[in-house]
Residue, then its C-alpha position, 0 to 999 in steps of 0.5 A: x039136220x045132222x052134223x059131227x066134227x067130221x062133217x066136210x061139204x064138197x067145194x064145186x071142184x070136189x075137194x072136201x072142206x070141213x065145216x068147222x075150222x078154228x080161225x087164229x085172226x088176232x092170235x098172236x104169233x108165237x105160243x098163244x097161235x100154236x096153243x091154240x092150233x095144237x088145242x084144236x087139232x087134238x078136239x078134232x078140228x081139222x081145219x085152220x085159217x090162217x094168213x099173211x095179214x095175221x102173222x102167224x101162218x109160220x105157228x100155224x104149219x109148225x103145229x101141223x107139221x108137228x102133228x101125228x095127224x096125217x097132213x092130208x087130213x088137216x085143212x089149211x086155208x091162207x090169204x093173199x093181202x092188199x099189197x100183195x095183189x097184181x099178177x106177179x106179186x100174187x104168185x110171190x106173196x103165195x109162195x110166200x106163205x108156203x114158205x111160212x106154212x113150210x107144207x107141201x101145198x095149201x088147201x085153200x087160197x083166198x083173197x083176203x079183199x077185193x081191191x080194186x083195180x088189180x083183183x081181177x089180176x090176181x084172180x088170173x095168178x090164182x087160177x095159175x097156181x091152182x093149174x100148178x097144183x099147189x093149193x087144192x082150191x082158190x077162193x075169194x074173201x068179203x066179196x059182194x054180190x058185184x064183185x062176184x058178178x064181175x068175177x065170174x064174167x073174167x074167171x076160167x075158174x070159179x071160187x070154191x068159197x066165198x069167206x064173209x063176215x056172217x051171223x045173225x046180226x049180220x044175215x046176208x041172205x042174198x049173198x048166202x043165196x047168190x053163192x048157192x045158186x052159183x057153187x060158191x061155198x059160203x064161209x062164215x068169219x066172226x061167227x060169234x060177233x066178237x062176243x060183241x052180241x052174245x048177251x043179246x035177250x033173243x039168243x040168250x033165251x035160245x041158248x038156254x032152251x037148248x042149255x047151251x051157250x050163246x056162242x054155241x047157238x051162233x056156231x050151230x046156226x051157221x052150220x044149219x045155213x050149211x056155212x063153213x063157220x071159223x070160230x077164233x079163240x085161244x083158250x082151250x075151254x072155249x076151243x073145246x066148247x065152240x066144237x060142242x055143237x052136235x047133239x042139239x038142233x035149233x028148230x025151225x021157229x027158232x032159226x027164222x027168230x034168229x035170221x029176224x035179228x039182223x041189222x048189218x051189224x059188222x064187227x069188221x070190214x064192209x066191202x059194200x062201197x069197196x068199188 
C-alpha cells in the first residue's frame, strides 16, 4: 500500500482530504500553535485540525494567511463545541470560528460531540452552512454507530467524516466498517495514545523490525486502515518524524498483530454511554 505526504482520500461529496494532518489539541494559543503549524506546513503537511474548544483558531489562521502556500492547497478543520449547539447557536458559532480563523471558508466543520437533544438541530444548521458554500464538507466527531444511525435517519447530507479516537489499543473495528459501508471517512485523533502506549513491548518490537519509532508505526497502521490521521505535536523534530512514514509498509501479519492489541483504551472522552 503506497502513500506519500501528498496522498489524499476523496470524501463522499468529492472533496479531497489529506490523509495526514496536524492536530493542535492542547497546543497553547500564541507562539506554540503558530510554530507547530508553521513547522507542519514546512514539512509538507497540508491539513491542520483545530477547534473552538482549543482556543487557537486565530493562530492557525494567522499562519495560513502568512504562508506562501495557496489557501486552496491547505485543508482546515474546526469544530462546534457543546455549549454552542442548537440551530441558531450553531450558525453563530460557525461564523465565530470563520472570523477567528480569518479565512474565506472552512474545509471541514464538525460537530465535536453528540450532545443529546440538540445534535440533530445542530446538524440541520451544518447542512445550511454547507449549502451556502461556507465550508466544503461537514461531519461529526465522537459519534458511535448508534449516533450515526440516528443521524442518517434525519439528515439530507450524509456526514463526510467521523473523527474519533482510534489506535491499535482502541481498534473500533465495527465503527470503521460501519463508516466504510456508509461512505463516511473515519479520522483518528490521539493516534499516538498521547504517548501512553509507546513503550508497549509488541509495538516496540514491530518498530524495531522496520527501524522506525513506535509513533511512526502507529501512524502507518492508521493509514493502512485507510483512516485519516492527525497526530499532535508542537516539536519540530516530532512533526517531521511523524511524516516520515512513507518509506515502509507494515506486513499483513504485523497489521493483524497490531489489530489484536485492542483493549478499549481511551485517553480522552468516551461517547459510548452518551444518550
